C-alpha positions as a Python dict, from the first residue, in 0.01 Angstrom:
ca = {
    (1, 'M'): (0, 0, 0),
    (2, 'F'): (51, -302, 278),
    (3, 'L'): (97, -650, 80),
    (4, 'A'): (16, -920, 335),
    (5, 'L'): (282, -1193, 309),
    (6, 'A'): (38, -1472, 382),
    (7, 'F'): (-178, -1577, 72),
    (8, 'G'): (-350, -1901, 286),
    (9, 'Q'): (-197, -2209, 312),
    (10, 'G'): (-363, -2435, 36),
    (11, 'S'): (-326, -2798, 54),
    (12, 'G'): (60, -2784, -5),
    (13, 'A'): (78, -3150, -82),
    (14, 'A'): (273, -3164, -416),
    (15, 'E'): (475, -2854, -350),
    (16, 'Q'): (640, -2884, -1),
    (17, 'P'): (873, -3159, 108),
    (18, 'S'): (739, -3464, 327),
    (19, 'G'): (750, -3307, 639),
    (20, 'S'): (825, -2957, 580),
    (21, 'R'): (562, -2682, 669),
    (22, 'P'): (588, -2325, 486),
    (23, 'P'): (700, -2028, 703),
    (24, 'A'): (433, -1775, 765),
    (25, 'N'): (584, -1538, 508),
    (26, 'D'): (576, -1751, 210),
    (27, 'V'): (335, -1646, -61),
    (28, 'L'): (110, -1949, -141),
    (29, 'L'): (-62, -1929, -482),
    (30, 'P'): (-322, -2249, -599),
    (31, 'M'): (-249, -2432, -911),
    (32, 'P'): (-462, -2689, -1058),
    (33, 'G'): (-591, -2995, -853),
    (34, 'G'): (-564, -2819, -514),
    (35, 'R'): (-152, -2794, -536),
    (36, 'T'): (16, -2450, -447),
    (37, 'M'): (338, -2257, -579),
    (38, 'A'): (534, -2124, -293),
    (39, 'F'): (729, -1790, -372),
    (40, 'R'): (979, -1646, -78),
    (41, 'P'): (1016, -1222, -32),
    (42, 'V'): (1296, -1074, -175),
    (43, 'C'): (1328, -719, -33),
    (44, 'I'): (1612, -434, -128),
    (45, 'G'): (1619, -271, 202),
    (46, 'E'): (1582, 87, 46),
    (47, 'G'): (1247, 201, 178),
    (48, 'G'): (925, 270, -30),
    (49, 'G'): (989, 549, -270),
    (50, 'S'): (936, 580, -600),
    (51, 'Y'): (1286, 521, -686),
    (52, 'A'): (1380, 286, -434),
    (53, 'W'): (1661, 122, -590),
    (54, 'K'): (1943, -137, -458),
    (55, 'R'): (2269, -88, -621),
    (56, 'F'): (2512, -401, -620),
    (57, 'R'): (2787, -605, -777),
    (58, 'V'): (2736, -924, -1014),
    (59, 'G'): (2984, -1121, -1113),
    (60, 'D'): (3264, -1305, -915),
    (61, 'P'): (3723, -1317, -1006),
    (62, 'A'): (3655, -1692, -1042),
    (63, 'G'): (3409, -1696, -1365),
    (64, 'G'): (3651, -1584, -1520),
    (65, 'Y'): (3629, -1247, -1787),
    (66, 'K'): (3268, -1381, -1843),
    (67, 'E'): (3168, -1286, -1470),
    (68, 'S'): (3354, -994, -1439),
    (69, 'P'): (3233, -776, -1139),
    (70, 'T'): (3023, -543, -1258),
    (71, 'G'): (2780, -283, -1061),
    (72, 'V'): (2394, -276, -1108),
    (73, 'A'): (2075, -146, -957),
    (74, 'I'): (1762, -353, -909),
    (75, 'G'): (1404, -255, -780),
    (76, 'G'): (1117, -462, -645),
    (77, 'A'): (761, -518, -777),
    (78, 'F'): (526, -478, -480),
    (79, 'K'): (539, -260, -148),
    (80, 'V'): (550, -460, 142),
    (81, 'G'): (520, -313, 512),
    (82, 'S'): (342, -96, 707),
    (83, 'S'): (331, 280, 576),
    (84, 'A'): (623, 348, 831),
    (85, 'S'): (852, 54, 683),
    (86, 'E'): (793, 33, 370),
    (87, 'D'): (1027, -183, 158),
    (88, 'W'): (1007, -283, -244),
    (89, 'C'): (1051, -669, -269),
    (90, 'Y'): (967, -849, -549),
    (91, 'F'): (881, -1284, -477),
    (92, 'I'): (1109, -1533, -606),
    (93, 'G'): (1013, -1932, -643),
    (94, 'K'): (1080, -2118, -319),
    (95, 'H'): (1173, -2413, -509),
    (96, 'E'): (1290, -2466, -881),
    (97, 'V'): (938, -2579, -1081),
    (98, 'T'): (875, -2957, -1017),
    (99, 'E'): (767, -3225, -1313),
    (100, 'D'): (410, -3234, -1108),
    (101, 'Q'): (380, -2834, -1141),
    (102, 'V'): (425, -2866, -1463),
    (103, 'F'): (165, -3182, -1500),
    (104, 'A'): (-122, -2980, -1295),
    (105, 'V'): (-75, -2694, -1564),
    (106, 'L'): (-36, -2852, -1872),
    (107, 'Q'): (-206, -3217, -1808),
    (108, 'T'): (75, -3384, -1969),
    (109, 'P'): (322, -3576, -1926),
    (110, 'K'): (146, -3815, -1774),
    (111, 'E'): (448, -3944, -1586),
    (112, 'F'): (563, -3614, -1447),
    (113, 'E'): (226, -3641, -1213),
    (114, 'N'): (296, -3639, -846),
    (115, 'S'): (705, -3672, -916),
    (116, 'Q'): (874, -3419, -648),
    (117, 'L'): (1149, -3381, -938),
    (118, 'P'): (1253, -3038, -1051),
    (119, 'V'): (1140, -3068, -1429),
    (120, 'R'): (1431, -3029, -1725),
    (121, 'N'): (1440, -3089, -2098),
    (122, 'L'): (1202, -2831, -2095),
    (123, 'S'): (1298, -2599, -2397),
    (124, 'W'): (1314, -2195, -2292),
    (125, 'F'): (1013, -2170, -2515),
    (126, 'E'): (808, -2480, -2319),
    (127, 'A'): (898, -2276, -1999),
    (128, 'S'): (780, -1951, -2106),
    (129, 'D'): (440, -2119, -2209),
    (130, 'F'): (367, -2325, -1871),
    (131, 'I'): (435, -1986, -1692),
    (132, 'R'): (174, -1814, -1990),
    (133, 'K'): (-91, -2036, -1945),
    (134, 'Y'): (-36, -2084, -1529),
    (135, 'N'): (-87, -1669, -1570),
    (136, 'E'): (-400, -1789, -1736),
    (137, 'W'): (-557, -2007, -1509),
    (138, 'L'): (-460, -1739, -1200),
    (139, 'N'): (-639, -1444, -1362),
    (140, 'G'): (-927, -1713, -1407),
    (141, 'N'): (-937, -1906, -1118),
    (142, 'A'): (-736, -1720, -822),
    (143, 'Q'): (-670, -1301, -926),
    (144, 'K'): (-780, -1223, -547),
    (145, 'D'): (-471, -1415, -448),
    (146, 'L'): (-197, -1248, -666),
    (147, 'P'): (-22, -961, -517),
    (148, 'I'): (-109, -593, -622),
    (149, 'H'): (81, -298, -734),
    (150, 'G'): (-127, 37, -860),
    (151, 'G'): (-450, -226, -806),
    (152, 'V'): (-320, -420, -1129),
    (153, 'P'): (-236, -748, -1035),
    (154, 'G'): (98, -953, -1029),
    (155, 'F'): (218, -1193, -1277),
    (156, 'L'): (482, -1445, -1297),
    (157, 'R'): (757, -1417, -1548),
    (158, 'L'): (1098, -1583, -1562),
    (159, 'P'): (1355, -1368, -1320),
    (160, 'T'): (1628, -1154, -1474),
    (161, 'E'): (1977, -1236, -1407),
    (162, 'F'): (2002, -928, -1176),
    (163, 'E'): (1713, -1089, -948),
    (164, 'W'): (1817, -1424, -1006),
    (165, 'E'): (2184, -1352, -855),
    (166, 'F'): (2057, -1092, -577),
    (167, 'A'): (1815, -1359, -413),
    (168, 'A'): (2124, -1626, -451),
    (169, 'R'): (2397, -1374, -294),
    (170, 'G'): (2091, -1359, 32),
    (171, 'G'): (1961, -1027, -103),
    (172, 'S'): (1965, -716, 160),
    (173, 'E'): (1940, -992, 434),
    (174, 'V'): (2313, -1045, 458),
    (175, 'D'): (2593, -733, 521),
    (176, 'A'): (2813, -620, 247),
    (177, 'A'): (3074, -881, 311),
    (178, 'G'): (2881, -1177, 280),
    (179, 'F'): (2718, -1028, -44),
    (180, 'D'): (3055, -1060, -182),
    (181, 'R'): (3128, -1409, -90),
    (182, 'K'): (3148, -1655, -361),
    (183, 'M'): (2857, -1838, -177),
    (184, 'P'): (2616, -1767, 101),
    (185, 'Y'): (2739, -2070, 299),
    (186, 'P'): (3053, -2161, 496),
    (187, 'P'): (3233, -2409, 221),
    (188, 'E'): (3261, -2690, 452),
    (189, 'R'): (2922, -2720, 456),
    (190, 'L'): (2791, -2642, 128),
    (191, 'A'): (2641, -3073, 126),
    (192, 'E'): (2360, -2923, 371),
    (193, 'Y'): (2199, -2670, 145),
    (194, 'E'): (2314, -2792, -217),
    (195, 'W'): (2317, -3037, -481),
    (196, 'F'): (2649, -3080, -681),
    (197, 'A'): (2836, -3379, -792),
    (198, 'G'): (2996, -3677, -645),
    (199, 'P'): (2911, -3939, -380),
    (200, 'S'): (2914, -3648, -99),
    (201, 'S'): (2584, -3502, -243),
    (202, 'S'): (2410, -3601, -552),
    (203, 'H'): (2569, -3878, -667),
    (204, 'N'): (2535, -3732, -1010),
    (205, 'K'): (2139, -3757, -1039),
    (206, 'V'): (1913, -3484, -1012),
    (207, 'Q'): (1735, -3472, -658),
    (208, 'K'): (1329, -3411, -518),
    (209, 'V'): (1293, -3010, -469),
    (210, 'G'): (1408, -2876, -101),
    (211, 'L'): (1531, -3155, 68),
    (212, 'L'): (1841, -2998, 190),
    (213, 'K'): (1825, -2642, 391),
    (214, 'P'): (1718, -2305, 245),
    (215, 'N'): (1949, -1987, 195),
    (216, 'V'): (1911, -1687, 445),
    (217, 'L'): (1609, -1549, 209),
    (218, 'G'): (1425, -1937, 275),
    (219, 'I'): (1477, -2026, -96),
    (220, 'H'): (1610, -2422, -178),
    (221, 'D'): (1841, -2555, -425),
    (222, 'M'): (1957, -2206, -562),
    (223, 'L'): (2303, -2298, -631),
    (224, 'G'): (2239, -2662, -697),
    (225, 'N'): (2055, -2938, -830),
    (226, 'V'): (1939, -2803, -1166),
    (227, 'A'): (2062, -2499, -1337),
    (228, 'E'): (1763, -2237, -1416),
    (229, 'M'): (1647, -2006, -1683),
    (230, 'T'): (1649, -1648, -1683),
    (231, 'G'): (1449, -1414, -1948),
    (232, 'T'): (1799, -1212, -2021),
    (233, 'L'): (1982, -1227, -2280),
    (234, 'Y'): (2344, -1308, -2273),
    (235, 'Q'): (2632, -1003, -2292),
    (236, 'I'): (2985, -1104, -2197),
    (237, 'E'): (2982, -750, -1999),
    (238, 'Y'): (2630, -790, -1897),
    (239, 'Y'): (2440, -486, -1994),
    (240, 'Q'): (2665, -410, -2301),
    (241, 'G'): (2809, -559, -2639),
    (242, 'R'): (2632, -785, -2857),
    (243, 'N'): (2331, -999, -2724),
    (244, 'G'): (2357, -1393, -2781),
    (245, 'G'): (2142, -1682, -2643),
    (246, 'Y'): (1954, -1662, -2312),
    (247, 'V'): (2163, -1683, -1936),
    (248, 'A'): (2091, -1941, -1742),
    (249, 'K'): (2205, -1916, -1391),
    (250, 'G'): (2379, -2170, -1092),
    (251, 'G'): (2506, -2502, -1111),
    (252, 'H'): (2354, -2819, -1097),
    (253, 'F'): (2352, -3170, -970),
    (254, 'L'): (2697, -3250, -1234),
    (255, 'T'): (2883, -2983, -1132),
    (256, 'D'): (3157, -2973, -915),
    (257, 'A'): (3179, -2872, -583),
    (258, 'N'): (3472, -2580, -635),
    (259, 'Q'): (3268, -2450, -934),
    (260, 'L'): (2943, -2362, -736),
    (261, 'R'): (2922, -1988, -682),
    (262, 'S'): (2624, -1723, -706),
    (263, 'S'): (2789, -1560, -986),
    (264, 'M'): (2801, -1846, -1229),
    (265, 'R'): (2623, -1798, -1569),
    (266, 'T'): (2629, -1973, -1897),
    (267, 'E'): (2464, -1858, -2226),
    (268, 'Q'): (2214, -2097, -2334),
    (269, 'E'): (2094, -2185, -2731),
    (270, 'F'): (1719, -2117, -2773),
    (271, 'Y'): (1780, -2372, -3068),
    (272, 'A'): (1998, -2666, -3123),
    (273, 'Q'): (2051, -2827, -3468),
    (274, 'D'): (1863, -3191, -3562),
    (275, 'A'): (2130, -3338, -3811),
    (276, 'K'): (1922, -3587, -3869),
    (277, 'N'): (1618, -3361, -4026),
    (278, 'K'): (1925, -3113, -4121),
    (279, 'T'): (1708, -2843, -3908),
    (280, 'V'): (1677, -2646, -3619),
    (281, 'V'): (1438, -2736, -3276),
    (282, 'P'): (1406, -2578, -2969),
    (283, 'A'): (1721, -2643, -2743),
    (284, 'K'): (1651, -2884, -2391),
    (285, 'K'): (1887, -3015, -2168),
    (286, 'E'): (1902, -3265, -1861),
    (287, 'T'): (2027, -3019, -1644),
    (288, 'L'): (1862, -2744, -1678),
    (289, 'G'): (1524, -2620, -1528),
    (290, 'F'): (1373, -2332, -1422),
    (291, 'R'): (1176, -2118, -1105),
    (292, 'P'): (953, -1807, -1187),
    (293, 'V'): (904, -1464, -999),
    (294, 'L'): (630, -1254, -930),
    (295, 'A'): (639, -947, -1131),
    (296, 'S'): (413, -636, -1177),
    (297, 'L'): (421, -350, -1408),
    (298, 'V'): (637, -50, -1346),
    (299, 'F'): (382, 226, -1441),
    (300, 'P'): (39, 31, -1353),
    (301, 'N'): (-178, 370, -1333),
    (302, 'R'): (-214, 724, -1405),
    (303, 'Q'): (-153, 770, -1067),
    (304, 'V'): (198, 611, -1039),
    (305, 'S'): (331, 727, -1347),
    (306, 'S'): (219, 1089, -1202),
    (307, 'Q'): (402, 1043, -902),
    (308, 'M'): (728, 936, -1101),
    (309, 'S'): (715, 1185, -1297),
    (310, 'E'): (698, 1408, -1018),
    (311, 'D'): (947, 1247, -820),
    (312, 'W'): (1212, 1241, -1117),
    (313, 'E'): (1427, 1574, -1112),
    (314, 'I'): (1490, 1507, -681),
    (315, 'Y'): (1583, 1163, -797),
    (316, 'R'): (1815, 1227, -1065),
    (317, 'Q'): (2026, 1530, -840),
    (318, 'G'): (2038, 1284, -548),
    (319, 'A'): (2008, 890, -525),
    (320, 'A'): (2042, 829, -928),
    (321, 'Q'): (2425, 992, -883),
    (322, 'T'): (2574, 684, -744),
    (323, 'L'): (2323, 415, -986),
    (324, 'P'): (2508, 285, -1290),
    (325, 'A'): (2250, 461, -1491),
    (326, 'A'): (2425, 792, -1359),
    (327, 'T'): (2802, 647, -1303),
    (328, 'S'): (3026, 305, -1294),
    (329, 'T'): (3268, 144, -1058),
    (330, 'S'): (3524, 421, -1169),
    (331, 'S'): (3687, 624, -856),
    (332, 'T'): (3535, 977, -861),
    (333, 'S'): (3839, 1166, -1045),
    (334, 'A'): (3809, 913, -1308),
    (335, 'K'): (3423, 1023, -1306),
    (336, 'A'): (3467, 1369, -1308),
    (337, 'Q'): (3756, 1350, -1532),
    (338, 'V'): (3496, 1201, -1816),
    (339, 'S'): (3204, 1471, -1713),
    (340, 'G'): (3527, 1730, -1763),
    (341, 'T'): (3607, 1643, -2129),
    (342, 'D'): (3231, 1650, -2185),
    (343, 'A'): (3187, 1962, -2045),
    (344, 'G'): (3533, 2079, -2211),
    (345, 'A'): (3378, 1952, -2556),
    (346, 'H'): (3089, 2107, -2485),
    (347, 'L'): (3257, 2460, -2453),
    (348, 'Q'): (3478, 2434, -2721),
    (349, 'R'): (3114, 2411, -2972),
    (350, 'L'): (2960, 2694, -2788),
    (351, 'K'): (3298, 2955, -2864),
    (352, 'K'): (3314, 2780, -3253),
    (353, 'A'): (2958, 2899, -3279),
    (354, 'L'): (2991, 3231, -3143),
    (355, 'A'): (3279, 3254, -3384),
    (356, 'D'): (3103, 3146, -3701),
    (357, 'A'): (2834, 3359, -3601),
    (358, 'G'): (3088, 3688, -3571),
    (359, 'T'): (2949, 3738, -3186),
    (360, 'M'): (3260, 3656, -3004),
    (361, 'S'): (3344, 3930, -2839),
    (362, 'A'): (3693, 3996, -2632),
    (363, 'S'): (3450, 3956, -2280),
    (364, 'V'): (3299, 3678, -2400),
    (365, 'Q'): (3592, 3495, -2460),
    (366, 'Q'): (3739, 3581, -2124),
    (367, 'E'): (3455, 3469, -1972),
    (368, 'L'): (3454, 3125, -2133),
    (369, 'D'): (3857, 3093, -2126),
    (370, 'L'): (3783, 3133, -1719),
    (371, 'L'): (3527, 2930, -1734),
    (372, 'A'): (3795, 2659, -1895),
    (373, 'A'): (4018, 2726, -1671),
    (374, 'S'): (3748, 2670, -1347),
    (375, 'L'): (3663, 2319, -1508),
    (376, 'N'): (4048, 2260, -1508),
    (377, 'D'): (4073, 2343, -1145),
    (378, 'I'): (3817, 2133, -1060),
    (379, 'Q'): (3900, 1838, -1158),
    (380, 'F'): (4268, 1910, -968),
    (381, 'T'): (4059, 2010, -651),
    (382, 'I'): (3895, 1671, -674),
    (383, 'K'): (4190, 1434, -739),
    (384, 'Q'): (4354, 1624, -430),
    (385, 'A'): (4047, 1552, -182),
    (386, 'E'): (4068, 1197, -322),
    (387, 'Q'): (4426, 1185, -246),
    (388, 'D'): (4344, 1282, 108),
    (389, 'S'): (4070, 1053, 182),
    (390, 'A'): (4283, 736, 46),
    (391, 'Y'): (4546, 818, 303),
    (392, 'S'): (4297, 834, 595),
    (393, 'W'): (4137, 515, 444),
    (394, 'V'): (4474, 340, 476),
    (395, 'K'): (4568, 416, 780),
    (396, 'I'): (4242, 346, 920),
    (397, 'G'): (4293, 34, 718),
    (398, 'G'): (4673, -24, 866),
    (399, 'E'): (4553, 56, 1238),
    (400, 'Q'): (4279, -177, 1240),
    (401, 'A'): (4505, -437, 1064),
    (402, 'F'): (4779, -382, 1356),
    (403, 'F'): (4486, -406, 1616),
    (404, 'I'): (4402, -745, 1436),
    (405, 'S'): (4738, -910, 1430),
    (406, 'K'): (4804, -797, 1822),
    (407, 'E'): (4462, -933, 1979),
    (408, 'A'): (4557, -1265, 1738),
    (409, 'R'): (4863, -1308, 1931),
    (410, 'K'): (4710, -1377, 2250),
    (411, 'L'): (4477, -1641, 2128),
    (412, 'P'): (4783, -1890, 2162),
    (413, 'I'): (4889, -1756, 2520),
    (414, 'L'): (4521, -1766, 2634),
    (415, 'E'): (4515, -2108, 2508),
    (416, 'N'): (4806, -2267, 2716),
    (417, 'L'): (4688, -2098, 3015),
    (418, 'L'): (4366, -2227, 2926),
    (419, 'Q'): (4455, -2580, 2940),
    (420, 'S'): (4692, -2562, 3253),
    (421, 'A'): (4317, -2426, 3430),
    (422, 'Q'): (4161, -2720, 3333),
    (423, 'S'): (4384, -2978, 3421),
    (424, 'A'): (4427, -2799, 3750),
    (425, 'Q'): (4048, -2825, 3767),
    (426, 'R'): (4012, -2480, 3852),
    (427, 'T'): (3670, -2459, 3737),
    (428, 'E'): (3669, -2059, 3800),
    (429, 'V'): (3972, -1980, 3612),
    (430, 'V'): (3872, -2170, 3319),
    (431, 'D'): (3541, -1957, 3302),
    (432, 'K'): (3751, -1651, 3322),
    (433, 'Y'): (3989, -1745, 3058),
    (434, 'R'): (3680, -1885, 2837),
    (435, 'E'): (3536, -1492, 2890),
    (436, 'R'): (3821, -1386, 2794),
    (437, 'E'): (3898, -1528, 2462),
    (438, 'M'): (3538, -1454, 2381),
    (439, 'E'): (3565, -1080, 2455),
    (440, 'I'): (3913, -1110, 2206),
    (441, 'R'): (3728, -1256, 1914),
    (442, 'Q'): (3468, -954, 1940),
    (443, 'N'): (3743, -764, 1936),
    (444, 'I'): (3901, -905, 1615),
    (445, 'D'): (3553, -939, 1475),
    (446, 'Q'): (3432, -605, 1500),
    (447, 'A'): (3807, -477, 1404),
    (448, 'M'): (3788, -689, 1089),
    (449, 'S'): (3491, -513, 984),
    (450, 'S'): (3577, -205, 1013),
    (451, 'Y'): (3925, -344, 826),
    (452, 'T'): (3721, -456, 509),
    (453, 'E'): (3499, -119, 486),
    (454, 'S'): (3831, 50, 485),
    (455, 'I'): (3930, -159, 215),
    (456, 'R'): (3609, -75, 58),
    (457, 'Q'): (3609, 304, 43),
    (458, 'L'): (3964, 271, -78),
    (459, 'G'): (3779, 105, -420),
    (460, 'T'): (3569, 480, -454),
    (461, 'V'): (3935, 659, -546),
    (462, 'S'): (4183, 612, -794),
    (463, 'E'): (4479, 377, -792),
    (464, 'T'): (4703, 651, -789),
    (465, 'A'): (4547, 816, -521),
    (466, 'V'): (4588, 494, -342),
    (467, 'N'): (4919, 442, -412),
    (468, 'D'): (4978, 794, -259),
    (469, 'G'): (4784, 731, 63),
    (470, 'F'): (5030, 407, 125),
    (471, 'D'): (5368, 584, 53),
    (472, 'R'): (5249, 863, 289),
    (473, 'Y'): (5161, 628, 590),
    (474, 'V'): (5491, 416, 511),
    (475, 'Q'): (5650, 771, 574),
    (476, 'F'): (5437, 845, 862),
    (477, 'L'): (5508, 511, 1024),
    (478, 'K'): (5894, 563, 971),
    (479, 'K'): (5913, 897, 1151),
    (480, 'H'): (5775, 667, 1483),
    (481, 'N'): (6015, 415, 1397),
    (482, 'A'): (5690, 164, 1364),
    (483, 'E'): (5870, -88, 1191),
    (484, 'Q'): (5612, -407, 1250),
    (485, 'Q'): (5358, -184, 1147),
    (486, 'I'): (5523, -128, 824),
    (487, 'N'): (5617, -466, 744),
    (488, 'L'): (5245, -517, 803),
    (489, 'L'): (5133, -293, 591),
    (490, 'A'): (5257, -471, 244),
    (491, 'T'): (4972, -724, 379),
    (492, 'V'): (4755, -410, 346),
    (493, 'R'): (4881, -304, 76),
    (494, 'R'): (4785, -641, -123),
    (495, 'H'): (4459, -640, 30),
    (496, 'A'): (4350, -320, -110),
    (497, 'G'): (4513, -424, -444),
    (498, 'E'): (4297, -718, -479),
    (499, 'Y'): (4015, -552, -416),
    (500, 'L'): (4117, -309, -700),
    (501, 'K'): (4103, -494, -900),
    (502, 'V'): (3800, -755, -872),
    (503, 'K'): (3628, -520, -663),
    (504, 'R'): (3527, -802, -427),
    (505, 'T'): (3690, -801, -32),
    (506, 'D'): (3741, -1118, 59),
    (507, 'D'): (3739, -1110, 485),
    (508, 'E'): (3766, -1471, 567),
    (509, 'T'): (4103, -1508, 345),
    (510, 'W'): (4234, -1187, 458),
    (511, 'K'): (4161, -1281, 830),
    (512, 'K'): (4383, -1574, 804),
    (513, 'Q'): (4636, -1423, 629),
    (514, 'L'): (4650, -1148, 927),
    (515, 'F'): (4682, -1408, 1171),
    (516, 'E'): (4952, -1598, 967),
    (517, 'W'): (5165, -1258, 1002),
    (518, 'A'): (5091, -1252, 1357),
    (519, 'K'): (5196, -1596, 1417),
    (520, 'E'): (5532, -1518, 1255),
    (521, 'K'): (5585, -1306, 1412),
    (522, 'R'): (5547, -1415, 1787),
}
């Protein structure tokens, strides 16, 4: 199915900031009074298969134990593109819902009319009521403008926490290292993209939507201005533990800049105590708003259901093995040990059942014992393979780190030569030096990409295998009298330890530390 992303322009008068024109792939849905609501596509980049899910990690160590990085998976709602290049996407509000949009649907309160401030002081129930009534209006007045899956029109709802964070991080439009970062903007340019506390940004006041630059997906005010409601119940470890209130994502106009991050999550209460009347009322906050998503049914018709049923076994034997439903962020040997323990328990139960039934012959006993031994051998083989894999990735990472340090040492020398050539007004030489500098920096960037990937791959094996890999590589370097590389390997080992702990790469910091090491060794 092909879904066109341009749904018509509409008036856009109340939705778009002054002087702004919606990009061609905005999804524009009509609203009462000639208004529109704009949505941006968030595509998962995994093709158009029935079970095309995107595995990624939510959370960030900056958020402490409440945001411990956790492996999750996300899917889309609609297939977008041609049959040769389909992808699953969902659509999220380009802006936070404004007071004027709430007035358009609810016709109250009057002071909301024409206001481009994000709506606040609405309870979760009032936000849900707005979405319900807008859905009813769309289906009665503009059903043809809604995207379709399986012949059934889509609908609006609050985003899940995972949908929100995936979009905040840049979705499939950024590389793995960029996705891992605390926020999708350079810290020194944060004020160009988000409203936060203080005189350099919001001046501690809520601001009109869409005045600042959008993120890479074209979404405005994602991390600041107002925090945003989701449809997800709060759990400390995302999808295990007891359920509490609901999750709100992002910071707001009173949040310090150093606290803003894509993973930011808070538990919000559905009800607040009314001390005066000694009862509870729906909770509201001046710093809390929302933006909806366009979603669809998973099983809109029998044809889709039949296709998913047909594809299930192939999926479970293939792609599902790497997803949270079938695994976690543990190392391969740890997963094998869990599976082996389960298999061993099943085997023991089978042996007991056969013995209790009096049907355990000597030959069957021997075969079951051999099977148990084979299970242990498999786990041992996996551990050995992990150790070899860890050594290979340590070696790659160590060599890339050393290459980066060597290239970094060239830059100050080249800078001195460049300044001398400029002073002597030797234009041709200056151009050559600048070209050489660009080449060196490109080499460093390429090596950093390989370096961070090698560290990331170390996260797929056990910590014991990683430590063994470093020890083996140190011995290798000693045999070759590579004293400098041994010294640098301590930094590589620290980076690997950081990644194993938080499951996030930090390429910018690591690059600075490799440069600092190179500077000390000049």
